[in-house]
C-alpha positions in Angstrom: 0.0 0.0 0.0 1.3 3.5 -0.9 1.1 6.3 1.6 -1.2 8.9 0.1 0.4 11.6 2.2 4.1 10.9 1.3 3.7 8.8 -1.8 7.1 7.2 -1.5 7.2 4.1 -3.7 10.8 3.6 -4.7 11.8 -0.1 -4.5 15.3 -1.5 -4.2 14.7 -3.2 -7.6 14.1 0.2 -9.2 17.4 1.5 -7.9 19.3 -1.7 -9.0 17.9 -1.3 -12.5 18.9 2.3 -12.7 22.3 1.5 -11.4 22.8 -0.8 -14.4 22.5 2.0 -16.9 26.2 2.8 -17.1 27.2 -0.8 -17.3 25.1 -1.5 -20.4 25.8 1.9 -22.1 22.1 3.0 -22.1 20.8 6.5 -21.2 18.0 6.7 -18.7 15.4 7.5 -21.4 16.6 4.6 -23.5 16.3 2.2 -20.6 12.9 3.3 -19.7 11.7 3.2 -23.3 13.0 -0.4 -23.4 11.1 -1.2 -20.2 7.9 0.2 -21.7 8.4 -1.9 -24.9 8.6 -5.0 -22.7 5.3 -4.3 -20.9 2.6 -6.7 -21.8 -0.4 -5.4 -23.6 -2.9 -4.1 -21.1 -6.5 -5.3 -21.0 -9.2 -3.6 -23.0 -10.3 -0.3 -21.6 -13.6 -0.3 -19.7 -14.3 3.3 -20.6 -14.3 5.0 -24.0 -14.7 8.4 -22.5 -14.4 10.3 -19.2 -16.5 13.2 -17.9 -14.8 14.9 -15.0 -17.1 17.3 -13.1 -14.7 19.5 -11.2 -16.1 21.3 -8.2 -13.4 24.0 -7.7 -13.2 25.5 -4.3 -14.1 22.3 -2.4 -17.6 20.8 -2.0 -18.7 20.6 1.7 -19.1 16.9 2.3 -21.0 17.6 5.5 -23.7 19.3 3.6 -23.9 16.9 0.6 -22.9 13.3 0.7 -21.6 12.7 4.3 -24.0 14.4 6.7 -23.4 14.0 10.4 -26.9 14.4 11.9 -25.9 13.4 15.4 -23.0 15.8 15.7 -23.3 19.2 17.5 -25.0 22.0 15.6 -21.8 23.7 14.7 -20.7 20.6 12.8 -23.9 19.2 11.3 -25.1 22.4 9.8 -28.7 23.2 8.8 -29.5 20.4 6.3 -31.2 17.2 7.2 -30.4 13.8 5.6 -32.8 12.2 3.2 -33.2 8.6 2.1 -32.0 7.5 -1.4 -33.0 4.6 -3.6 -30.2 2.6 -2.0 -31.3 1.2 1.3 -29.2 2.6 4.2 -27.6 5.4 2.1 -28.5 9.0 2.8 -27.6 12.3 1.2 -28.4 15.9 2.0 -31.9 17.3 1.5 -30.8 19.6 -1.3 -29.9 16.6 -3.5 -33.3 15.0 -4.1 -32.6 14.1 -7.7 -29.3 12.6 -6.9 -31.0 10.6 -4.2 -32.9 8.8 -7.0 -29.8 7.8 -9.0 -27.6 6.6 -6.2 -28.2 3.0 -7.4 -26.1 4.1 -10.4 -23.4 5.9 -8.3 -20.4 4.6 -6.4 -19.9 7.1 -3.6 -16.5 7.5 -2.0 -16.6 9.2 1.5 -12.9 8.9 2.1 -11.1 11.3 -0.2 -8.0 12.5 1.7 -4.7 14.2 1.3 -2.7 16.9 3.3 -2.7 20.1 1.3 -5.4 22.8 1.7 -4.0 25.3 -0.8 -6.4 25.8 -3.8 -3.9 25.8 -6.6 -1.5 23.2 -5.3 -4.4 20.8 -4.3 -6.2 21.3 -7.7 -3.0 20.6 -9.7 -2.5 17.5 -7.6 -6.2 16.4 -8.0 -6.2 17.0 -11.7 -2.8 15.4 -12.5 -2.4 12.8 -9.7 1.1 14.1 -9.1 2.1 16.5 -6.3 4.0 19.6 -7.3 3.9 23.4 -6.9 0.9 25.6 -7.4 2.0 26.3 -10.9 1.1 23.0 -12.6 4.4 21.1 -12.8 2.6 18.0 -14.3 0.1 17.6 -17.1 -3.5 17.1 -16.2 -5.1 13.7 -16.6 -7.0 14.9 -19.7 -3.8 16.1 -21.4 -2.1 12.8 -20.8 -5.1 10.9 -22.1 -4.9 13.1 -25.2 -1.2 12.5 -25.6 -1.4 8.7 -25.1 -4.6 8.0 -27.0 -4.9 10.8 -29.5 -7.9 11.8 -31.7 -10.8 9.5 -32.6 -12.1 11.8 -35.2 -12.1 15.5 -36.0 -13.0 16.7 -32.5 -10.2 17.4 -30.0 -9.7 14.5 -27.5 -9.6 16.8 -24.5 -12.3 19.5 -24.0 -13.0 21.8 -21.1 -16.4 23.4 -20.5 -16.6 26.4 -20.2 -12.9 26.5 -19.6 -10.2 25.0 -17.4 -10.5 25.6 -13.6 -8.9 28.7 -12.3 -8.3 30.6 -9.1 -5.4 33.0 -9.4 -4.5 31.4 -12.8 -5.6 28.7 -15.1 -5.2 25.1 -13.9 -5.6 21.6 -15.3 -3.4 22.3 -18.3 -1.0 20.2 -20.4 2.1 21.7 -18.7 5.3 20.5 -20.5 3.5 18.2 -22.8 2.9 21.3 -24.9 0.0 23.1 -26.5 -1.0 20.3 -28.8 -2.4 18.4 -25.8 -4.1 21.4 -24.2 -7.8 21.3 -23.6 -10.1 22.8 -26.2 -12.2 25.5 -24.3 -15.8 25.3 -25.3 -17.1 28.4 -23.7 -20.4 28.8 -21.9 -23.2 26.8 -23.6 -25.8 28.6 -21.6 -25.2 31.9 -23.3 -27.8 33.1 -25.8 -26.8 32.2 -29.4 -24.0 30.1 -28.1 -21.3 29.5 -30.7 -17.8 28.1 -30.4 -15.2 30.5 -31.5 -13.4 29.6 -34.7 -15.5 26.5 -35.4 -18.8 27.7 -36.8 -18.2 28.2 -40.6 -18.8 31.5 -42.3 -21.6 31.7 -44.7 -19.3 31.6 -47.7 -17.2 28.7 -46.5 -16.5 26.2 -49.3 -14.0 23.4 -50.0 -11.9 25.6 -52.4 -11.3 28.1 -49.6 -10.5 25.1 -47.3 -7.9 23.8 -49.8 -6.2 27.3 -50.0 -6.2 27.3 -46.2 -4.6 23.9 -46.1 -1.9 24.9 -48.6 -1.0 27.8 -46.3 -0.9 25.4 -43.4 1.6 23.2 -45.3 3.8 26.2 -45.6 3.6 26.7 -41.9 4.4 23.1 -41.3 7.5 23.4 -43.5 8.6 26.4 -41.5 7.9 24.5 -38.2 10.1 21.6 -39.4 12.9 24.1 -39.9 12.5 25.4 -36.3 12.7 22.1 -34.4 11.3 22.1 -30.9 9.2 25.2 -31.3 6.0 24.0 -29.7 4.1 27.2 -30.4 4.5 26.9 -34.1 3.8 23.2 -34.1 0.7 23.7 -32.0 -0.6 26.5 -34.2 -0.3 24.3 -37.3 -1.9 21.3 -35.5 -4.8 23.4 -34.2 -5.4 25.1 -37.5 -5.4 21.8 -39.3 -7.9 20.3 -36.9 -10.1 23.4 -37.1 -10.2 22.9 -40.8 -11.2 19.3 -40.3 -14.0 20.3 -37.9 -15.3 22.8 -40.5 -15.8 20.1 -43.1 -17.0 17.4 -40.7 -20.8 17.5 -40.2 -20.5 15.3 -37.1 -17.9 17.6 -35.5 -19.7 20.9 -36.4 -23.0 19.7 -34.9 -21.3 18.5 -31.6 -21.5 22.0 -30.2 -25.0 22.8 -31.6 -26.7 22.5 -28.2 -29.7 24.3 -29.6 -30.5 21.0 -31.5 -31.6 19.5 -28.2 -35.2 19.6 -27.3 -36.5 22.1 -24.8 -37.5 19.3 -22.5 -34.0 17.9 -22.4 -32.4 21.3 -21.9 -34.9 22.0 -19.1 -34.1 18.7 -17.4 -30.4 19.5 -17.2 -31.1 23.0 -16.0 -31.1 26.3 -17.8 -27.8 27.4 -16.2 -24.1 27.2 -17.0 -23.6 23.9 -15.2 -26.7 22.2 -16.5 -26.0 23.1 -20.1 -22.3 22.2 -19.6 -23.1 18.7 -18.6 -25.5 18.4 -21.5 -22.8 19.6 -23.9 -20.4 17.0 -22.3 -22.9 14.3 -23.2 -23.0 15.5 -26.8 -19.2 15.6 -27.1 -18.6 12.1 -25.8 -21.4 10.8 -28.1 -19.1 12.1 -30.9 -16.0 10.4 -29.6 -14.3 13.1 -27.5 -12.2 11.1 -25.0 -12.0 13.4 -22.0 -14.3 16.3 -21.0 -13.8 18.5 -17.9 -16.9 20.3 -16.8 -15.6 23.1 -14.6 -18.2 24.1 -12.0 -16.4 26.3 -9.5 -17.6 28.5 -6.7 -17.6 26.1 -3.7 -15.2 28.1 -1.6 -17.7 29.1 1.1 -15.6 30.7 3.9 -18.6 32.8 4.8 -22.4 32.5 4.6 -22.2 28.9 3.4 -25.9 28.3 3.5 -26.6 31.1 1.2 -24.1 29.8 -1.3 -25.2 26.1 -1.1 -28.8 27.1 -1.4 -28.0 28.3 -4.8 -25.3 25.8 -6.0 -26.5 22.5 -4.6 -29.8 22.5 -6.6 -28.0 23.2 -9.8 -25.4 20.5 -9.1 -28.2 18.1 -8.2 -30.2 18.7 -11.3 -27.3 18.7 -13.8 -25.4 15.7 -12.5 -28.4 13.5 -12.0 -29.7 14.4 -15.5 -26.3 13.5 -17.0 -26.3 10.1 -15.3 -29.9 9.4 -16.2 -29.4 10.5 -19.8 -26.2 8.5 -20.3 -27.9 5.5 -18.9 -31.0 5.8 -21.1 -28.9 6.3 -24.2 -26.7 3.2 -23.5 -23.6 5.4 -22.9 -23.2 5.0 -19.2 -21.6 1.6 -19.5 -18.8 3.1 -21.6 -18.4 6.5 -19.9 -16.7 7.1 -16.6 -18.2 10.1 -14.7 -16.2 11.5 -11.8 -17.3 14.4 -9.6 -14.8 15.9 -7.2 -13.2 19.0 -5.9 -9.7 19.6 -4.6 -10.7 19.0 -0.9 -13.6 19.1 1.5 -14.5 21.7 4.1 -13.9 22.0 7.8 -16.1 20.1 10.2 -16.8 23.2 12.4 -18.7 26.2 11.0 -16.6 29.3 11.5 -17.6 32.7 13.0 -18.5 34.0 9.5 -21.0 31.1 9.1 -18.7 29.3 6.6 -16.5 26.3 6.4 -12.8 26.6 5.5 -10.5 24.4 3.5 -10.1 20.9 4.8 -7.9 18.3 3.0 -8.1 15.3 5.3 -11.7 14.4 4.2 -13.9 14.8 1.1 -16.6 13.0 -0.8 -16.2 11.9 -4.5 -18.8 10.5 -6.9 -18.1 7.8 -9.6 -20.6 6.5 -12.1 -20.5 4.4 -15.2 -17.9 2.2 -16.9 -18.7 -0.6 -14.6 -18.7 1.4 -11.3 -20.7 -0.4 -8.7 -24.0 1.4 -8.4 -25.1 1.8 -4.7 -21.6 1.3 -3.3 -20.5 3.5 -0.4 -16.8 3.2 0.0 -14.8 4.6 2.9 -15.8 6.4 6.1 -15.1 9.4 8.1 -15.2 9.8 11.9 -18.3 11.2 13.8 -17.3 14.8 13.1 -16.5 14.2 9.4 -13.0 15.4 10.1 -10.8 12.4 9.3 -11.0 9.3 7.2 -11.3 6.1 9.3 -11.6 3.6 6.6 -10.2 3.2 3.0 -8.5 6.5 2.3 -8.4 7.5 -1.4 -5.7 10.0 -2.4 -5.4 12.1 -5.6 -3.0 9.6 -7.2 -5.5 6.8 -6.6 -8.2 8.7 -8.4 -5.9 9.5 -11.3 -4.7 5.9 -11.4 -8.4 4.7 -11.5 -9.2 7.0 -14.4 -6.1 6.0 -16.4 -6.8 2.3 -15.7 -10.4 2.8 -16.9 -9.3 4.3 -20.3 -6.4 1.9 -20.8 -3.5 4.2 -20.2 -0.6 2.7 -18.3 0.0 5.0 -15.3 3.6 3.8 -15.0 4.5 4.6 -18.6 7.4 7.1 -18.9 7.0 10.3 -20.9 9.9 12.4 -22.1 10.2 15.9 -20.8 11.3 18.6 -23.3 14.6 18.7 -21.3 15.2 15.1 -22.3 14.5 13.6 -18.9 11.9 10.8 -18.4 8.9 11.5 -16.2 6.6 8.7 -15.0 2.9 9.5 -15.6 2.2 8.6 -11.9 4.9 8.0 -9.3 2.4 6.7 -6.7 -1.1 5.5 -6.2 -3.2 2.4 -7.0 -6.5 1.8 -8.7 -9.6 1.9 -6.4 -10.5 -1.6 -7.4 -13.5 -1.8 -5.0 -15.4 0.7 -7.2 -15.8 -1.9 -10.0 -17.6 -5.2 -10.0 
């Protein structure tokens, strides 16, 4: 078992292997590439796509999925627990729709780590690797994009409306480069929503596209002459893909959320989060591999009840609609849905009637791709302060996602500086989540 707080996992065998480099005349990258080549083929992926609902700021587990009704008032808060369609499992009263899909949800009540700084914890949660607040490691979606690539004209990694941010943007591709960055879809709840640079002009035709592509070939030639310039290569790649989208009917209509019926749009919720989850469903239907739905605003240091009275109903409606809709369309079996933030909130309500950052305990939601509906994994103490059973760290969550889509978390990537970097240096899959 790997310590989720320190993550040390260096074995004597690893050091012996590395010590043999000089003896056989191999560089470290060459050795690691050889090791990767010797890995047996991994089993078929259980998930074709991933939808990560990111609750930036930190969802209060006390007021959503891990209520403590017998705790003192300053801990339990104002919400009462309600029954779900899974016998013995309760959730908060502002989650009535989620209460009726818990038979399709695996609930983890034991998310835990030891960092309560927004940027640092978010980069950790979104990459599975601990680093600085500035995003030292590529996000899971970027690695999936790098390892598995395109399945069609649409980008493999899309963020709706955009990547999470506090002081600066997070969840990025880091040193993998701009070619693996997320495509930012914008806010689908806006009137006359249209994705920038994708909707074709009225006079678009194939001849104009051919001229565009000829220009791109010239750009590519220039890029070849300036080796290692990621900005030029990224520009050429994105422009080429943009042209592909323009001539692909399937890709162009992916963002046409107005094609959905009013009934469907109303079910998801006529707000940014609801329409974002609906757009996520449209994208994975069209072979996008990884979608991040960014739903921030959970950092309730003051007046938490006012904040949650607004946000929990939107979350309840949008996430439950996504799970139901995927299930009805036969997509839930092949789509892994994960909802999480960077940490939980403090057990005790503060003097400003809020809850502060709290990394030792949080709740996470998994659904689809074989996740065991009705499962409740892990447990916190009577105050909801500390995990008492089956802690799950950020690396474990990342490992579980990689494992689901068929990416080997122990594969080595090459940093632009030439040094090898393991996708994950710690963690294990949360096997209990799956049947």
